[in-house]
N, C-alpha and C positions, 0 to 999 in steps of 0.2 A: 890789920888787913889793910892794903892799900886802897884809897879813896878811888881811883881810877877803876879798880876791878868790882867796886861794891855795885850793888844794884841801887836804884834809886831809893827805895824804901830803907834799906841798910844805911844808906849815907844820911837818910834824914834821922833816922833812930840813933845812930852814933853822935851825930850834931846835938841832938836832943839831950842825950846823955852827958855830952860834954858841957852843956850849958847849965847842967844841973836839974834838969826837969825830970819829973817822975812820970812814968808810964802809969795811967790810972785805969784804962780801958781798951780793948782790943777786940775788933770785929774780924773773924777770919776771911781770908780772901778765898777765891777760887783760882782754877787755872789760868785766868787771865789776868789777875792782879794778887798782891801780897795782901789784902786786907785794910782796914782802917785803923789807925791808933790816934787816943786821944791822950794829951800830955797835960800835967799840971805845971802851971809856969808862976813866976812872980806877979803875972798879969792876969792869972786865970787859967781857964782850961783851953785847949785849942788843939787843933789837928795840926801837924806841921809838914811842911813840903818847901823846903829850903830853895829847891831850884826850879821846881815846876811854875812856868810862866803865868798859867791860869790862876793861881792863888795868890792871897794878898803878898805883897812887897814887904811887908813889915818883919817877917820871919827871917828872911833873907839879910835884910838890912841889920836886925837885931844881933845875927850871929856875925855877920862882917865887922859890926862896931865892936863887938867883944874880942874878935881875933886882933884887931887893931889896937885895942886896949891893953892886950895881954902881950902882944909882939908885934907893932906896927911894921918894923922893918922886916921881920920874918914872915909876917903876911904877904908883903909885897914880893919877897923873894918865893914864896910859895905859888903865888899868883903867876908870876913868870914860870915856873915849873908846869903849872896846869895849863898853861897857855901854850907854851913852845917847848916844854919838856927839858928845858935847861934854864939856867939863869944867865939874864942878858945884860949884866951890869957892864959899864955903866949905862944907863938907859938914855936913849934919845928921846927927844919931844914926841916924835912919832911913835915910839915904843910905849911911852908913856899914855898915849893917846889911845893905843890899841888896849892896853891894860884898862882903861877906864871903860871900855866897852866889851869886857869879856861876857862870856854866857853866864846865867846864874848858876850852872852847874859846876863851872870854872871856879867861880867865887866860892861855892860851897865846899868845893875840893881843897881849895888854898885855906879856908876857916878851919876845915877838919884838921889837916895836917898841922897849921897853927896851935890850934887848941889842944890837940892830941900831944904835941911836943912840949907845950907848957905844963901838962898835967904829969907827962913822964919825966920832964927835966927838972 
């Protein structure tokens, strides 16, 4: 599934799975939300929310770092696509500065595409 058409929780779930984390507990939601999931990671148990600004920055940073480790160039390319819908190479300094301030959702989408490509490729 394409990252842009995923719900927030679907994107969180897909990223957690790509990181190798295991779902251990789920509280079903209601008509206003999709519920809560708890994941087992190498650093313990946690709720994940890679793009939501009200949660801890560490989940988002950890996924971004993994995407850069797996394919740094591909991650930047995917970040361009998440931000502008196309690749803008070569990038000007102004465009680089825009990429440094993309939304957490855009970073999560780029990481998902990068990690999924590494897993499938």
